[in-house]
N, C-alpha and C positions, 0 to 999 in steps of 0.2 A: 654411770648406773650404780645403785647401792648393791652391796655385796648379797644379800638376801636375794633381790630380784636376778642378779647374774647368775646365781647358784641354779636357779629355778630354769633360766634360759639356757645354761650350759648343758645341763641334764636333757631337756628338751632338743636341743641340738644335737647331741650324742645318740640318743635314741632314733632321730630321723636319719643320721648319717649312717648309722650301723644299718638301718633297714635298707637303705639304698645300697649299701655295700654288698648286702647280702643280695638284693635283687640283681646288682650288676655281674658280680664274680660267680656267684652259687646258682642263680637261675639263669644267668644270661638273659634278663628280661628287664633292663633298665626302664624306669618311667619318668625320669627327669633327664635333662641334657646336662653333658659335662659342665658346661658353664654355669648352671644351676647346682650343680652338686659342689663345683669349686667355691660358690660364693658362700654355700653353708658351713663348709670347712673353714674358708677363710674368717667367717664371722665367729667360730668356735675358737679359732686361734688367736684372733684378737681379744675376745674375752678372758681367755686363759692367761694372756698376756698381762692383762690389766689385773687379774686375781691369781697369781702363780699358786697361791695354797689350794685352790680348788682342783688343779691337774691331780688327775689319778692315773694309776697304769694302764687302766683300759679304755682311756679316752683314744677316739679316733685320730686325735692329734699327734698320738704316738706312732702312727704308721708313717709319718713324713718323714722320719729320721733326722740325722744331723750328728747323732754320736759317733766319737772318734774312738775305736777301739784299738789299743795297742797291741795287744794281743788276746787270743781265746783262751779261757781257762778249760781246766779238763773236767769233764762231767762222768761220774760212774752211773750207767744205767741201772735201772731197777732190775731188769731182766737182760740178759744178752741180746742183743740185736742180730740174730742170726741171718745170714743171705741164704736165698734158696737155692737148691740143687737145680741146673738148668738141663733141658733136654730138647734135642730138634727132632725128635722123632715120634710121632703119634703111637707107635709101636712102644716106645719108652713108657708112654702116657699108660697106655694099657698095664705095662708091667708094675708101675708105680700103684694103679688103682687095684689092681689084684694084690699086691704086696700089703696094701693098706687094708683089704678085706681080710688077710689072713692075722694081721696084726690086731684088728678089731674083734675077730672071733677068739683070738687069745684072751681078750677081755671079756669076752661072753657078750659081744654085741654084734647084731647082724646088720644093722643098718650102718650103711657107709655113704651118705650122701655128701656131696661136695659141692663147694661154692666156686663157679667160674667166673673170674674177673680179668679186665684187661690189663695188661702189665704195661706201666707206666715207666719210660725211659728218662729217669731224673735222678734226684739224690734223696736218699732215705734220712728221715729226719724222726726225732720223737719229741711229743710236745706234752709238758705236764701242766694240767690245771688244779689249782687248789681252792678249793670253794667256789668253783666256776670261773676263777679268775686265772688267766695265762702267765705262769710264773718262769717257766724254762723251757728253752728248745735246743736240742743238740744233735749234732750229727751221728751217724753210725760209729765213726771211728774204726777201731779194731773189734768193734761186737761188744766189747765190755765196757770201753770208755770213748767218749768222742768230744768234741769240741763244743762249747756253750755259745751259741750264735744267737740267744734270744734277740738282741737288739736288731739285727737282721731280719729275723722272722716275723718282728712284729710289723715289717712294713708290706707283708704280702697279703693282699684283701682278703684270701679265702682261708686265712686263720683268724677265728673269731679271738678277740682280746679277752671278753668274757663270755661265758656260755648263757644261752636263756636260761634265766632261773626256773620258769616253769617247765621246762623240759628237762632241766637238769635235776628237780626235785627227787629225791628217792634213788637217784641212780649211783651216787658215790658211795664208796665203801666206809669202814670204820675211820680211815685215816684221812679222809677227805679230800684224796687226791685221785684223779683219774689221768690214764695216759692215753695219747691218741698218737698213732703212727701212722707214717705216709711218706710221700714223695712229693719233693719239690721240683717243678719242670717248667720249661716255658712253651708256652704255645706258639705255634708256626708264625702266626702274625706278630707277636710280640718278639720274637727271634729275628724276623726279618727287619722290624724297625731298630731294633738294636744293633745289627749289622749294617743297616743303610747309613751310609755317610761316613762309615768307618774307614780309614786307609785299607788297601788290600792286605797288608801287611800285618794289621791288627784285627782283622776279622775272626770270629770263632767259626770253627770247623763244624759245629752241630750244637743243636739246642742243650744237649746234656753238659758238654764242655762250658758253656756260656753260664749254664746254672750253678756248676760246682765252683765256678771261677767267682761268680756274684756272691755267693754265699759266705765265700771268705774275705770279701774285701772289708777292708777296716772302717770304712767310711758309710755308715748306715743311710746317710742321705743319697747317696750314688746309688745304693742297693734299691731303695725306694723309686728311683728315676726308671730301673730296669724291671718292666713288669715280670712277675713270675707267679705260678700257680700252686697252691697245695692240694694234693688229693689225699683224703683220708682213707686208709683202708683197714685198720684195726683199733679197737677200742677196749681198754683194759682198767680195771680198778673199780667197776660198777659193783653194786651190792650185790646183784644177781648174778653169781660167776657162772651159772648153768645155763646162762642165755646163749643161744646157738649164734654162730657168726652172721650167719644172713640177717638176724634180728638186731645184730650189734651195728651191722652197715645200716640198716635202717634207722636205728638210733643216732648214728653219726650225722645223717641226714637233717633228723630232727634238732639236733643240738647246733645246726647251722653250717655243717661242713659240706664240702664237695666232694663226692664220691665217684664221680665220672658217671653214676647211674646205669652203667652198662653192666652188671652182673646178675648171674643167674643160679638157680638152685638145680643141681643136677643128681638124678637118683640112679643113674646107669651110665655104662660107658657110651653108650649110643647118643645120649644127650650131651655129654663132654665133646665128643666127636663133632655134633652138630653145631656146636657154640664154636670151637676152633675153626671149622671151616667158614662159617657163616662170618665171621670176623677176619679171616683171611683177605677178603676184597672189601669188606665195609670201612676196615681201619684207615683206608686211604683218604676218604671222604672227611674224617675227624680234623677238628682245628689243633690237634696236637698229635705228636707221634707215639705211637704204641707199638712195641715189638713184640708181643707175645700175649699168653693167657696163663694166668696163675690159677691154680687148682688147690683149694684149702678144705680140709675135713671140717664138716659145718659143727660137730659137734665139739666146741670149744673145751669143755670140761675133760675131754679125753686127750688133749694134746700133751699133757705133761706125762700121762701114763704110756703114752706111744713113743714119746721122746724123741731124741734128736742126736745126730753124730756131732763130732766136734765142731762142723761148720754149718751144717743144714738140718731144719726139722725133719721128720719122718712123716709128718701129716700135711706136708704142702710140697708143691714142686711147680716149676717155671718152665711152661712150653714156650719156646721162642720159636717164631717163624723163621724158616732159613731165608736168608738174603738173596735176593736174585742174582743169578751168578752165571757167566758163561765163560767157555774156554776159545782162547784165540792165540796168534802168534806175535809175538813182540817183533815187527819188521826194522826197527831202528829207534834212535833217538835224536832228538833235536833240542837246542840249547837255547832258550828264549833268554832275552836280556830285559829286564824290568826298568822302569823308571828310574829306580834307586841304585841300578846296577846290580841288583840280585840275578845270579844265574840260574834259572829253573829248569831241569831237564823234563821232558814232555815225551812220552812214548807214543810212537806211530804204530798203530795195531792193523792187523789184517780186519777189515769191517765185519762186525758182528751184530746180531739183532740182540737186543736186552732190554726188558722192561718197555716194549713198544716202540724203542728208536734204534737206530744204527750206530753203533760206537765206533769211532776210528782213532780217537786220540784220548789220552789220560795223564795227567801228570803224575810225575815221579816226585814231585815235592823238591827233594835234595839229595845229595849224594850218601848221607847216612841212610835214606829209606832204601835207597838202591842195595846198599851193602845189607840192611836188615832183611830185604827180601831175598837177596841172593839172586838177583834175576841177571841173564845176559842176553846179548842181543841174540835173537832168533830162537829164543826160548818159547816153549808154549807156557801159557800163564793163564790165569784165573782172574777174570774181572768182576766186579761186585756193583750192584746199584742197590742200596738199602734206602728205601723211601723215595724221596726225590732228589738226593746229592748227586753231584758229578760223580760219573762211573770212576772206580779207582782199581789198580792192580793189587790184590790181596796176597797173591803167593805165584810163585814159579813151580813148573813141574818139571824137575832135574831129572827124574826118570825117564822124561821122554826127549830130553837134551841130544840134539845130533852134533856130528864133526862141524856144522857150520856155526856153532853158538861160539861167542867169545866175549869177553869181559867187557862191560861198559866203562871208558876211561874218562877220568875228569879231564876237562880239556885245559891245556895249560895258557891258553890265550883268549881272550873274549871272541866271541864269533862274529861280532860286528865291526869291532874297530881295531883288533889284533892286540891289544894291551894285555900284558901279564895279569893274570887274575890274582887275587887275595883272599885270603880266609882268616878275617878278624878272630883273635882269640876268643873262646869261649860262645862262638856262633857256628851254626851247622852249615851255612850257605857260603857259597863262594861269591866273589863281587869284582866287576871291573872297576877299577878306581878312577878312571879316565871319564868323571863327571861331564866335563864341557867338551870332549872332543867325540865321545861315542854317540854315533848316530842313532843307536836303539835308545840310549837314554834320552838323548834330546827329542826323538820321536815320541817316546813314551810320556814324557814331562808335556810336550804339548798336545797330544791327546787328551791328558787328564785335564789339561786347561781348558780345554775346548769341550769336555764333556758335558753330558745333559745336568748333571747336578752341579757343574761348576759354571762357566760362561755360557754353555749351550748354544755353540756354533755349529748349527747342523751341516751347514756347506762343506765344513772340513772334515772329511772321511780320512781313513788310514792312508789311502792310495793318495791322495792329494797333499798330505803331509808327508810321506815318503818323498813326493816330488820337491816339495818346498826346502826339505832338508839336504837332500842329495845334491840339489842345483846350489845351495849355500846361500839361498835367499832368506832362510829362518834359522837362526841358532838358538832362539830361545821365545818365550812366548811375547816378549816386547817387541821381536821383530814383526810380528805380524800386522802390527799397526802401522809400520812403515810401507806396507806392500803398495805399489801402484798399478794402474790398469794395464800398463804395457808389459811389466813383469808377469801379472798374473795371466794374461791373456796368451803369454806364448807356450804356457805349459800344455803337456798332452791333454787332449779332451776338454780343453777350456775355452769354449767359446766366449763372443763378448758378452752374451747375456748371463751365463754361469759366472764369468768374472765379475760381473755387476752384481750380481746375488751376493758373491762371496764377500765384496767390499762393503755391502749394504748389511750383511750379518755381522761382520767384524765392527762396523760402526754403533750397531744396535746392542752389541754385547757390552760396549762402554756403559751402559746404564745399569749392568746388573749389579745387585746389592753389595755393600761391603763384606758381609760375612761369606758370601758365595766367592769373592776375590780372594779371602783369605784362604778358603778350602782350595780354590783352583791354584794356588801358588805351589801346591804338592809338597808342603812341609810334611816330613815323616812323622807319623802318628797323629796327625790332626785331620780328622775327619769333618763330616758336617756339622755334626754335634758339638764338637770342640771349637771348630770355628765360629759357631752362633755364640758360643760362651765368651771366646776371646773378643767378638765384637762389643759385647755387651760390657765386658769388665774394661774394654781399651777403645771407648768411641773414637779416639784419635790414633791412626795410626803411628804417629811418632812417639807417642807414649808407649805402645806396644813394642816397638823397636828398641826403646831404652829400657825396658823392663827387664830386671834379672831373673835368675832361676827361682829365689825365694818368693818372689812377688808372683811370678807367674804360676808357680805350684799351688797357690793359695786360691787360684781360681777354679769355680767348679768345674769337674771333669777332667781337670788336669793336675798329674802328678809329678814327680821328680824326672820321670823320664821324658815326658811330653815337653817339660819345662826347657831340661837341658836340649831336646831336638830343635825347640823354637830357636833358642838363644844361639846353637851352633848355626842354624840356617842364616840368620842374619848377620853373622860374622863372617860368611862367605863372600869374597868379591863378586862372584858371579851372581848372587842374589842381589847385592846393592846395584849391578848393572841393571839387570832385569825388571827391578822396582822403579829405577830412574826411568827407562823407556815407557814402562806403564803409565807413571805419572804424567809423562810427557803426551801420553796419547789421550790424556783426559780422564782416566779413571778418578773415581771418588774415594779416597782413602780416608773416609770417616764414616761413622754410623749415623745415617739419617733419622731425623724423627719421623715415626711410622704417620702416614697420613691415614685421614679419617676414611674408612671404607664408605661405598655408595650405600650400603644397607648391612644388615646383620643377618641375612637370609640363611646361612648355614651355621648358625650360632648352636654349637652342641652337636652337630651331625658329624657322623664318621661315614666319608665318603671314599668311594673306590671307582677308579677310572679303567675301562676295558675295551679294547678295540681302537681304532683311530679315529680321532677327532679331526673334522675339516677345518675348523676355525682356529683351533687352539692346539698348540703344543702340550704334552702332557706335564710337562713343568711348570708353564704358564698357567694352566688351567689349575694346577694344585695350589699354585700362589694365590691365585684369584679366591680360592676357596678358604685357604688360611686367614688370608685378610679380612674376609668376612665372618670370620670365628670358627669356623670348621675344622676338622681333623681328617688328613688324607692316610689312608693305609695300604696295605699290598695285597692283603687276602680276606676272603668274605668270611664272615661268622655272624653269628646271632646279633652281635653287637654292631654290627655293620647298619647304619642307617637308610643309606642311599648309594646304588650303585648306577654310574652315568656309563652307558654303552654306545660306543661308535661303530663304525664299519667293522665287520668282520671280528665280533666280539667272542671272545674264547670261553675257555670252562667256566670262568669266575660268572658269567651271565646265568649258565645253568645251575650254578651252586646258589646264587641270589634266589632264584625262582624256588628252589627246592626248600630254601629257608624262609621264603615269604617277605624277602627284603625288597623295598620299593626300587623298581628300576625306571630310568627316565632317559630320553633321547638327547641329542646335543641341542636342539631347539628349546627343550623346557629348561635345559641347564642354562641357556643364555637367557631365557626370561628370569630364572634365579638371581643370575648375575646382575 
């Protein structure tokens, strides 16, 4: 193609891709499939590779990432990025509103309208646009200076790389720059996808931690793979500095930014309280986490006159919803041994109702956490459930301590095998070093191998695995494939039919894909996504075994830590023995060429399964959808194309109906297949 024609086509593609980005990320109303969008982007990338001089900073191709940043330079904010004062009391909200009224009266102003917005639980950033082009993005840092993370922020779909020229006309001040401040966060479904398939020890605790960690990654390509969202909540540098905050939020939407949409102008305390009360319950139905309400004086031109303390502005406050809490007694602590030998203390609690369920156990994570909490056996403790996370002990109540309380001691030996525990230098956890002789570790590795996302051997539950390990029939995953009928049928509650079912399930598991086998091996830090990358990079298993750390670290999604873990795994004699058994059992240690699917019925569709399917396992059904061009996720949103509802479908079915998402049954699903 000639350069002139390429320039015209590149511009057309950019406009088209930007339009679809806006519809997808901001309006949550895509009009083309993911497949069609990817084809547009691939065409643009192809043309830009042919004509690199036509690449511009605002091209959608810049969202793909790929730049490696050795370190982030420091940026001085044009104005300090102050953090808001927090309150958990609506009484203190009233005090703020009355105090604001007094400050305004001192300025000769009677009106004290405030804008109520939802508070997003993310990472604050500042974006600078010059002549409509995104030129710099930075973290809050210490409020005065932050890190320049422009290359990472470019990958976020809700951050426009160039503002709409029509909407931008007349907005900018004399210096031709405007600043947009907001929050980067992860939606619930994006967070679930990120954690899905990651090893338990590498999973993020919550979306905010995942967002903060991702923004500081030095590989922007990896940042691009982790979906994040930017919500804009402030616009500065516009020509009309007298514009009210409510008007600025509307301007942000016209410029193509996502604002959340849930903000309201309140003219008195009653309307403020109404907004807070309304979202106290409604927030749980949102596709992202919000932990409170932000109140800001609508009259922006008065912000400087009202001023700020050393840390927080006087014209705004953040009301945070109190976490759901309950008080109970810590009855005891049990010590669980993970498949990697990690010792995890788990609190046994007096059962108590919390956020709609009965809680009787809670992890204490590690012994450093026990020391930080200062908790003892038989203490009264406060447990908390914020959002939909697992309940946790947040504090002890030493003032209610009795003579029966006693310190929680670190066990000297493994509760499973009696081996002396060790604590590696620089780590917070204690470990059992008896990798091959500890029944709990053996059991954990086998259960991981048989789990749904690995070999998916449903006939092998924890009780049966316990019997196989205790009886000595199974010492590693490879031993499963040497089991014979007469051995299995002698186990408790294993009749002839159950034994046949187990042997049949084991036989079927030999057909699982190469990448699932790599995940099933239980290599530390290797989750599903990493296993897929390894399978693509090393289609032959013997090449993977021979790879050194430097070669492994160059594979996408794999850094030095993961590479070291893989090399260590293959160096163990126990791993060599297990692999020998699995190869003898007939497993395919190579990446097979993908078969052409029967059809592309699910091309570009995002599918969710809820309830129990009669003809297919959840994992099998998901693979069938992916093979036909579809994508499977775990939570319902406006981007969901289709919900397949089986028996006893749960809350996802109701969410789908409320959002108007198409719902089908298993028969229609089978017809589509």
